C-alpha positions in Angstrom: 5.1 -19.5 10.0 7.0 -19.9 13.2 7.0 -17.6 16.3 10.3 -18.1 18.2 10.6 -21.6 16.7 6.9 -22.6 17.4 4.8 -23.3 14.3 1.4 -21.5 14.5 -1.3 -21.9 11.7 -2.7 -18.7 10.3 -5.6 -17.8 7.9 -5.2 -16.8 4.3 -6.2 -13.2 3.6 -3.4 -11.3 5.5 -2.9 -7.7 4.3 0.4 -5.9 4.2 0.1 -2.3 5.4 3.0 -0.1 4.2 2.9 3.5 5.5 5.3 5.8 3.7 6.8 8.7 5.6 5.3 11.3 3.3 2.7 14.0 4.1 0.9 15.2 1.1 -0.9 18.6 0.6 -2.4 20.1 -2.5 -1.0 23.5 -3.4 -3.1 26.5 -4.6 -2.2 25.8 -8.2 -3.6 22.3 -8.0 -0.3 20.4 -7.8 0.5 18.0 -5.0 3.5 18.6 -2.8 4.9 16.0 -0.4 7.1 16.4 2.7 9.2 13.2 2.8 11.1 12.1 6.0 12.8 9.4 4.0 12.4 5.6 3.3 14.1 4.8 6.6 11.0 6.2 8.4 8.5 4.0 6.4 6.5 1.6 8.5 5.8 -2.0 7.5 2.9 -3.7 9.4 0.4 -6.5 8.7 -3.0 -7.7 10.1 -3.1 -11.4 10.4 -5.4 -14.0 11.9 -4.3 -17.2 13.6 -6.6 -20.2 13.8 -6.0 -23.5 15.7 -6.8 -25.6 18.7 -6.9 -24.2 22.2 -3.4 -25.8 22.7 -2.0 -24.1 19.6 -3.3 -20.7 20.4 -2.1 -21.1 24.0 1.4 -21.7 22.6 1.1 -18.4 20.7 -0.1 -16.6 23.8 2.9 -18.0 25.7 5.3 -16.6 23.0 3.6 -13.2 23.1 3.7 -13.1 26.9 7.4 -14.1 27.1 8.5 -11.7 24.4 6.6 -8.5 25.2 9.1 -6.1 23.5 10.0 -7.9 20.3 10.6 -11.4 19.0 11.5 -13.3 15.8 9.3 -15.0 13.3 10.2 -17.1 10.2 8.0 -17.1 7.1 7.6 -19.9 4.7 7.1 -19.9 0.9 4.1 -17.7 0.0 4.0 -16.1 3.4 5.0 -12.5 2.3 3.0 -11.0 5.2 4.8 -7.5 5.0 4.8 -7.3 1.2 6.4 -9.2 -1.7 9.7 -7.2 -1.7 10.8 -7.9 1.8 13.7 -10.3 2.3 12.2 -13.4 4.0 15.3 -15.6 3.8 16.0 -15.2 7.5 14.3 -14.5 10.8 12.3 -11.2 11.0 12.3 -9.2 14.2 8.8 -7.9 14.9 6.7 -6.3 17.6 2.9 -6.6 18.3 1.0 -3.4 17.8 -2.5 -4.8 18.6 -3.2 -8.1 20.3 -6.8 -8.4 19.2 -9.1 -11.0 20.8 -9.0 -14.7 21.2 -12.3 -16.1 20.1 -13.8 -19.6 19.9 -15.2 -20.1 16.4 -16.2 -23.8 16.5 -16.2 -26.8 18.9 -12.4 -27.2 18.7 -11.1 -24.1 16.9 -10.0 -20.7 18.2 -8.8 -17.5 16.5 -6.6 -14.6 17.5 -6.1 -11.4 15.4 -2.7 -9.7 15.6 -1.3 -6.5 14.1 2.4 -6.7 14.0 5.2 -4.3 12.8 8.4 -5.3 11.2 11.5 -3.8 12.8 14.5 -2.9 10.7 13.2 -4.3 7.4 15.6 -5.6 4.7 14.7 -6.0 1.1 15.3 -8.3 -1.8 17.6 -7.0 -4.7 15.0 -5.9 -7.3 15.0 -3.5 -10.2 12.2 -1.0 -9.5 9.6 -0.7 -12.3 6.0 0.3 -13.1 6.3 -1.1 -16.7 4.3 -4.3 -15.8 1.2 -2.6 -14.4 -1.9 -4.7 -15.4 -5.1 -2.6 -15.1 -8.2 -4.4 -13.8 -11.6 -3.4 -15.1 -12.5 -0.4 -13.0 -10.7 2.9 -12.6 -11.5 6.5 -11.8 -10.4 9.2 -14.2 -11.2 12.8 -13.1 -10.2 16.2 -14.3 -11.5 19.3 -12.4 -12.6 22.4 -14.2 -10.4 24.8 -12.2 -12.2 28.1 -12.4 -13.1 30.8 -9.8 -16.2 32.9 -10.2 -16.7 36.1 -8.2 -19.9 38.2 -8.3 -20.1 41.9 -7.6 -23.0 43.5 -5.6 -25.0 44.2 -8.8 -24.5 40.6 -10.0 -21.7 41.2 -12.5 -19.6 38.0 -12.8 -15.8 38.0 -12.8 -14.3 34.7 -14.0 -10.8 33.4 -13.3 -9.5 30.3 -15.1 -6.1 28.8 -14.2 -5.9 27.3 -17.7 -4.8 23.9 -16.3 -7.1 21.5 -14.6 -6.0 19.2 -11.7 -6.5 15.5 -12.5 -6.6 12.2 -10.6 -6.3 8.7 -11.9 -7.0 5.9 -9.5 -7.2 2.2 -10.3 -6.6 -1.4 -9.1 -4.0 -3.5 -10.7 -3.5 -7.3 -10.6 0.2 -8.4 -10.7 2.3 -11.6 -10.4 4.6 -12.0 -7.4 7.7 -10.8 -9.3 5.8 -7.9 -10.8 4.6 -6.8 -7.4 8.1 -6.8 -6.0 9.3 -4.4 -8.8 6.2 -2.2 -8.3 6.6 -1.9 -4.5 10.3 -1.1 -4.9 9.4 1.6 -7.4 6.8 3.1 -5.1 9.0 3.1 -2.0 12.3 4.0 -3.6 12.1 5.5 -7.1 9.1 7.8 -7.1 8.3 8.8 -3.5 7.8 12.6 -3.8 9.3 12.8 -7.3 7.5 13.6 -10.6 7.3 10.5 -12.9 5.9 9.8 -16.3 2.4 8.4 -16.4 2.8 4.7 -17.4 1.3 3.4 -20.6 -1.9 1.9 -19.2 -4.8 4.1 -20.4 -5.3 6.5 -23.4 -7.4 9.0 -21.5 -6.2 8.7 -17.8 -7.8 12.1 -16.8 -10.9 12.0 -18.9 -11.6 12.8 -22.6 -11.2 16.6 -22.1 -7.6 16.1 -20.9 -6.5 14.3 -24.1 -4.0 11.5 -24.3 -0.8 13.1 -22.9 2.0 12.3 -22.3 1.5 13.3 -18.7 3.7 13.7 -15.6 2.2 12.5 -12.3 3.0 12.1 -8.6 1.8 8.9 -6.9 0.1 10.4 -3.9 -1.4 7.2 -2.5 -1.2 3.4 -2.9 -2.5 0.4 -1.1 -1.2 -3.2 -1.1 -4.5 -5.1 -1.1 -2.8 -8.5 -0.5 -2.8 -11.7 -2.5 -5.9 -12.7 -4.4 -4.5 -16.2 -4.8 -1.1 -17.9 -4.9 -0.4 -16.4 -8.3 -1.6 -12.8 -8.1 -1.5 -9.7 -5.9 -3.8 -6.7 -6.1 -2.7 -3.1 -5.6 -4.5 0.2 -5.7 -2.6 3.2 -7.0 -3.7 6.9 -7.0 -1.8 9.3 -9.4 -2.2 13.1 -9.5 -1.4 15.0 -12.7 1.5 17.5 -12.6 1.3 20.7 -14.7 
């Protein structure tokens, strides 16, 4: 990675942080409703750690000091620090959100943590899709029993049952780089606040009492967990049943 033309070494384990401009609330009937300001208001940030000699980290500090408002970086192959679907073919204009600390970690090595935001992101041309979702071992499948019990002064019970039970499916998926691109584009472009079909990844996504579907869902939360290695990314997705 280069900062204004200066190559700076950084540590593996960076994590893209994509914040979609949607505010979610759960309505009284159990469905989730989102207020969406649009994809142009989404925020693309990353937390990244740089490690090198004192001289290398001094070069980085000089770049940060000379470019306080914004500056350009160039990412190499495998350095998709803002997410796999971003267009990294040219220079990226960024701004520092948090400078972190410069620390000495060995006799000759220093580190500095930075949180940086991508300004005016552009994206690769990708067909959005959830069809490749590859479920890892653990997931959470829940379905509430949505009843309301009210008791009179003498203890008589009055039961109200909505007849439909809210459900949440939350899981971590492991994807290749190309799959991750398509999934991220689907999450940020195709579904957003829309109702979509639950993908074919699990027979009882909301527990055995909810049967096998088909179900409609809204994706109310997701987290790009970064690369697990050069071949795979991990992503956590949370889906709410729509009824």
